[in-house]
Each structure stands twice: as C-alpha cells, then as structure tokens.
N, C-alpha and C positions, 0 to 999 in steps of 0.2 A: 292513667298513671300520672302523678304529678311530675313536674319538672325536676324537683329535687331528688326524688326517688329515681327517676329515670337515669339521672346522671350518677347517683350512687351506684346503681345496679349495672350500668353499661360503660361508665368511663374509668372504672377502677383499674383497668389494664392498659391504659393509654400510655405512650412512652414518656420517658423522663423529660425530653426537651420540651414537649407540650406541657408537661406538668410545671416545669420551671416558669414558663411564661404565664400559665394560668395562676401560679402562686402569688404573682404580682398584682392580681386583681383584688381589690378590697372586698372582704366578705360582705360588707354592705351593699355591693353592686352585684353580687353573684346570683344568678338565676335560681329560683326556688326557695333560697333561704335568706335573701338579702333583706327582705323587709322585716322578718321576725328577728333576725340578727341585729339590725339597726335599732329596732324598738327596745330589745332586751339590753343593748348596750346603753342606750339612753336611761332606762329604768334604773340600771346599777348606779350610774352617776347621780340621778335624782334621789334615789332612795338614800344614799349615803348622806345626803345633805338634809334630811328631814329629821325633825325632833321625834321623840317618842309617841306623842300623841299622833302625829301626821303618819307615822310608820304604821301604827295600829289601824288607822283608817285605811291606809294603802293595802294592808294585808287583809283586813275584813272584807273589803269590796270584792276582792278576788275569791276569797273563800266562800263568801255568800253566793257569788255568781255561779260556781262550779256545783256547789251543794244544791242550789235551787234547780239547776238544770238536771242533775242526777235524780232528785226526788220526784221529778215530773215525767222523766223520759226513760228511766231505766228500771226494769222490773226488780233487780236485785235490790237496789237502794230503796224503792218503794216498800218492799217487804221488810228489808232490814231496819228501816226507820220505824216502820209500823210496830214491828216486833219490840223495839226498844223505847216505844213511846215518845219519839222525837218528832217534832213538827218544825219544818224549816221556817215557818212564819215566826217562830220565837226568836230567830236570829236578828237581833237588832243592833249589836255592837260587838266589837272585838271580845269583850268580856264574855259574850255568850257562845263563843267557839267551843269551849269544853263540854257544852250540851251535846254536840254532834258525837254519836257513837263512834268509838274507834273500831277499825275493821282490820281483820287478819287474813293472811292467805287461806286459812282453813275455812274461813267464811266464804270467800269467793269460790273455793273448790267445790262447794255444795251446789253450785249453779253452773250450767253449761255457759260457754263464752258468749253466746249469742244473748243470753238473758242478763249479762253484766256489761253489755255494750250497746252502742248505737251505730247506726250506718250513716257515717259522715264522710264527706269528700276528704281525700288525701290521707286516708287511714292506712296503715300497713300492720302486718302481723308481727308479734314478737313474743318471746318466751324467755324465762329465766329459771335457773335452779336456786337462786339465792344463796346465802351464806350457810344456811341449814341443809341444803339439798331438797327443800320443799319446793315442788315445780309449780309454775304458773304461766299460762298464756293470756295474752291480752292484745289490744290494738294501741298503736301510737299514731299521732297525727304528723303529717310531714313537716309543718311548721316548727315542731319541736326540734328539729335538727339545728335551726338558727339559734333557738333558745339555748340548746346545749353548747354550741360552739361559742357563742357570746360570753357564756359563764366561764368555760374552759380557758379561752383566750384571756379572760380577766385573771384567771389564777396563774396561768403560765407567764404573764407579764412580769410576775415577781421575780423570775429568772431572766427577764430580758428577752423573752421569745417574741419573734415575728413570724407570721404565717409564711413568708418567703423563705425561711430557713429549713434545712433538711433534718429530719428526725430518723432514727433507727429504732423500730418497734419491736418489742418482744411480747407478743400476745398469742393468743391460741388458735390462729387461723389454720384451717386445713385445705383451703382451696388455693394454695400457692403452687405455681408452676416450676419454680426453682428453690434453691436453698434460701436466696434473698430475692424478694420481688419488689417491684416498685409500685406503690399505691398512688395513683394520680389524684384521687380524691383528697386524700390527706397529705400529699406531698411528702411522703415517707417511704423509707425502704422497710420492708417487714421481713423479720428473721423467722425461718421455720424453726421454732424452738424444740421440735421433736427430732430434728436432724442430728447426725453425728457432729461432735464439736469440731473435729478436724476439717470436715466439709465447710461448716459455717466459717472457721477461721480462714480457710484458703479463699473463699468467695468474697469475705469481708475485706481481706488484704487487697484484693484486686479492686473492690468497690472504693476503697479509700485512696487508691491511687488516682482516681478520676473524680471524685466528689468529696465535698466538705460536709461532714456530719457534725452538727452543732448541739444536738440534743438527743437523749435516749428517753424512750417512753414505753412503759409496759408494767408487767407484773414484777413486783420486787423479787420474788423467788426466782423468776426466769433471768432477770438481769444479774442477780446475785450468782446463779449457777453459771451463766456466761463469763462473768468477770472472775470468778473462782478458777474456771477452767483456763482462762488467759493467764492467770498468775502461775499456774502449775505448768502449763504447756507452751504458751505463745506471748512471751512478754513484749515482743516487738509489735504485736497487735495492740496491746495496751498502750504503748508509747505513740503509736499512730493515732489512736483514737483521742488521746489526751492533747494532741496538737491543736484541735479545734473545738472540743467539747466545752460547753458553757454550763451544762446541768442535766439532771434527769427528773422526769416526771413519773411518780410511782403511783400506779392506780390498781383498783380491783381487789387489792388485798391489804390487810394491815402490814405496814412496813416493819417486819420484825428488826429490831435493833441490830442484831447479828448481820443481817443482810445489808442494811443500810450503811452500817459502819464500813464494811468491806468495800462497797460501791464507792463511797465518798473518799475513802482513804486511797484506794488504788487509782482511781480515775481522777482524784484531786478536783472534785466538782461538788457543788451543792445540789441538794435534791429538795423536792417539794412533794409532799403526798397529798392527794385529794381523794375525797370519798364520794361515792354516788351509787345509783342503782339503775338497772335497766328500766325500771318503772318510772323514772324521771320525777321523783318526789323530792328528793333531798340532794343537794351538792354542798360539799364543804371542803375547806382546804386549811393548810398551815399557814396562816397569815403572818404570824410572828414566831410563835414557839413551835418546836417540833412536837408532834404527837397531840397537839391542841388544835382541834379543828373548829373553824368559824363558818358557820352556814351562811350561805348566800340566800337571803330570804326572798330575793326577786326571782329565784328559780322556782322555789316551792316553798310552802310554809312549813318550817321545821320546828318541832316541839319536843320537850322532855316531859314524860309522865313518870313521876317517882314510884319506886317500888319499895317494898318492905326492908330489903337488904341494903338500901343506901344507893343503889344504882337507879338508872331510869330506862325506860323504853324509848327509843327514838321514833317518833311519829312524823310522818310527812303527808302533805297535800299538794298535788300537782294542780297548778292553776288552770292550765289550758288544754288539758287532754280530755276532750268531750267524747272521744270514741270509747274508752274504757277508763272511766275516772277512778282516780285513787284519792280518797278523801279521808283524812286523819287515819292513814294507812300505817300500821304497825309494822315497821321494817324487821322487827325480831332481833335487831342489834341492841345490845345493852351499852349504854354510856355512863360515864362517871365524871366527877369533877365539872359538872355542867354548870354554867353561869348564865343567869338571865338578867337582863336590864328592863325594869318596868314590864315584867311578864313576857318578854320576848327573848327567846334563846340566843344567846351571844356566842357560846363556845362549849366545847365538850371534849372528853377523851373517850376512846372506844375501849370498852371493857372485853367485848368478844365480838367476833365477825369472821372475815374471810381470811384467816391465817394462812400463811404459806405452807402448804402441805405437798409432799411429793409421792410418786410411786417410782419404781426403778425398772427400767426396761432391761431387755436381754444383754445390751453392752454395758450395763451398770450405769447407765445415764439416768440422772434424777429427771422425772417429768413432772411439772407442776400441775397439781389438780386443778388450779384455776383455769389453766389452759385446756386441759383434757376434758373437764366437766362443763365449765362455764363459758369457755371461749368458743365451744363448737355449737351451742344451742341444739342439742339433740332432739329429734323428733320424739324420742322416748319420753320427754317432758310432757308431751300432750296426754299421755295415758297414765301417768304415775303421779302420786302425791309426793314421793320422796325417792331420791337416789343417792346411794351411798357406796363407797369403795372399800374393798378389803383386799390386802396383799400379804401373802405368806413367803412367797419366793420371788426373786428378781424375774421380771419378764412375764409374770402370770397375775392376772387381775380378775377378781370377781365383782361384778356389778350387782349390788343388791337393791332391788326395786319394790315399791309398794303400789300396786295398781290402784287406780281410782275405783270407787265402789261400783260405778255404772259401766265400767270398761273391763271386759274380760278377754276378748279375742284380739290379741296382737302379738306380734313377734318381737321381743326385745332385741334380738341379734340384728334384725333388719333396721331397726329404729334407733340404733346407737352407732354413732359415727367412729369406726375403728381404723379409719384411713390414716396412712402416713405416720404411724407410730409402731415401734418394735415391741409390741405387747401382745400376748394371747389373752382373749377375754372369755369368761364364762358368766352366765347370769343366773341369779338365784332369786326367786320371788319370796317375799316376806310379807308377813300380815301387818307389821307396824314398824315404824322406824326405830332404829337402835339408839338408845340414849346412854350417855355416860353416867357414872354413879351420882354426879351432880345435876343430872337432868338435862344436860345439853345434847343436842343432836349434831354430831360432827360429820363431815364428809367421809374422812378417813376413820375406819372403825378398827378395833384391835381383835386379837384372838381372845383376849379376856371378855371383850364385848359380846363376841359370839357365844361363848360359853355361858355367860349369864343369861342369855336369851335362848339357850338351848338350840342354837342353829348349827346344823351339821352341813358341811359343804361337800 
C-alpha cells in the first residue's frame, strides 16, 4: 500500500491536537501526495500564462499520452477503438482529438473491470453511482490525491481558505463514531447528517465553545437542511457559527438557488460551488459568476459536444489515471451557455445533474439522497447498472435496482449500507431504469413513474 493511502486509511481518526500540528505542514511536503500536489500547483500557474496555441499543445501532449497507453495495454480500448475505426497513430495535433470516440458508462459496463484496467502500482478501488444512478467501478492511482487537492485548494482560495483552518463538513459518511467526528486527514469536523438535529445542535454548541470553525463544506441540500433547522429551532447556534465563518464550499450537487440563498442569507457568508466526479475527469468552479463553471484544464481535458436541442454533453479526459483510464468520457451531464476560446472550453452552466433530492425518515427529517446513495459507495454498485429510490411514506424507502446481465446471485440487502439512518428499506429488482417523460433518469422516482412502467411494489 502507498504512503498516501496508508495515511488516508489509518490516520483519519487521530486526535485534534495532532491534526492541528499536521495542518501546518504544507501539502507540497506531505508524504505520499507532496510531489503530485507540487507539480499540479505549478501546472495551474504555468497554464494560466500560456497563449491559446501553447494551451492546445499542453492539452494534446497529455491526451495523446493516455490514449496511446490505453490503446496498447487495455483490452476494452483496443476493442472499442477497433470497432469505431480509430487509430491512435492518426493523433498528430490538438485538432485531431475529436477523432477519438467518446465512451459512456454503458460501454464500460459491457466489460469486467479487469478488462478495462491495468495492474499499476498505487492503484485503489473506487465506485460511483453518478448523477443518473448508473453504477460503475474502477481503479484510481494514489498520486491523484495530490492532483485533486492542488486543484481544490486553488478553487477554495477564492474565499481565502488556508489548509490550517478548520472546516465543518456535511457529507454522507456512515463510519462516524459520534454525532460529530474529527477527520485528521482533512483537518475537519464531520457532521452525521443522518442524526437528529437536536443532537447535532447540542454537540456543535459544545464544539464551538472550544474550536473556531471558519468554513462549511458539503452537499448544498445537507447544509441547507441544517441551517433551516437552526433558523426554526436554534438561533443561538447560528449566531455562534457566524462569529468566525468566512464561507461555504458547495459540492457534489447542483446548488439549488433556494438552498444557496438561505445559506448565504442566514449565515451572512459567500459561497462557491465546484463541480467534479469520482472519476477524476473534470473539475470546474464558479470563478466569477454564480452558476457559471470554469473548468480547470490542468486537472483533465473538458469538452462540450453540442446536441440537437442546443445543450451539450460534458466530456472529460483524465490525464494521469493509467489504472482505469477515462478518455473522452461522457459524464452524461448536460450543459448550456458554454463558451469556448479557440476551441478550448472556457465556461458552462449545468442543465441537469445531481440536484438536491431528499427522502424523509421516521422523525420527519429530510435525508439528502446525495449522502444516502452517493456518499456511501454501496457495494451494490458492483452488481447493478442502475439504482433508484422510491418513497411513498415517511420512514419507508424502496431501492429499485437493475442487475448487470452477467450477475444474478447476490443479495441487495447485504450489499446496501442501511446503517445509521432511521429508515426501513425494501428492495425491488427491475429490468430497466425508470425514465421521466422527457427521457431523463432521476434518482428519486415518483408514483406516476412506477405506473407508467407497470411496476407494482
């Protein structure tokens, strides 16, 4: 196991005093991620100074490198490129990149993981449910942690963030020991978003009497739910938070205006939303205008492929994941109002993606689906192509799942993490994912959706 992975897996529960000391160590000097962090930080600075021609050469060199590797070493890409009549030798310049066939999750799911990956040092297993509920497993390389943090810190600097400052995180963790746990690796306190608000408030009041929290980070829907409850039940907590808060980082969901406005108004702070994927292909953030995302092309090559309805598909290429390459990968998120400069994507707005959706537990608490589904990385993802959620009554949820064609014998109950949440779960196998009338696949499905598909629970 690599140093960075060992630290991530074994140091997360170290105590706060040690974390405070560790937070003062520059990321450039940290074991396991320092080298990649340092290189990416330099890349960001250099790229911003390049002219259009130089940027094209910079991007092409990296896209050509990963494409050439995949075409020679990975069975999936060998077959996929042969099927589409593509020869990597024809890649001679930036303008040739559109010749590379785009790939979707459904293409990957036709192959076992071993046939779309290679055995490289420092690789670790990951999976994602994606914005549509379509599941996918793959490998990432440990150096990508440094890449990720270099770009995230670049984004967070917009609100003046320093790694030595404490954050309060609202994400979908289930391995918490307490209502609020300290995360040594991220130098953050993590809130159990599934817990009763009164318990959260009581623990947080005690925490704020000892520590200075300067930023919030997490799902917009979860932060919104917390702040809304504070307004209704615990105004003292809001006042305590406001004493030191400088901003909030909104991630993993589209920041619904209703959620964002309440967060900013009640806490009197700015927010910045950033966009990314577990697949590490695209990262983008609100550089100037809200809801206008600027991709960082040093993280991965982001493209917009126009569609007939005036929107575009967001495409991404990860430069440095040789374990399970994602090359011209269709994120299946639609974007609008996209702007390009000399054929390089400069900005976009999100048409559809991971909207904040909730289910309601027995105590009438809203549970964000981003946390319940995506934050837990259920093992069920390994056996299914799609997972969707239906709820008719508070406290009761039905998980609708579409098994992969080659997998039949598995127990959905065993492979779905139902811990630490006040809900009863039932499971229903379906033959294909449920689509809306407009053809979209949402995580949360309605009774009308079930009736259109003649699904009886």
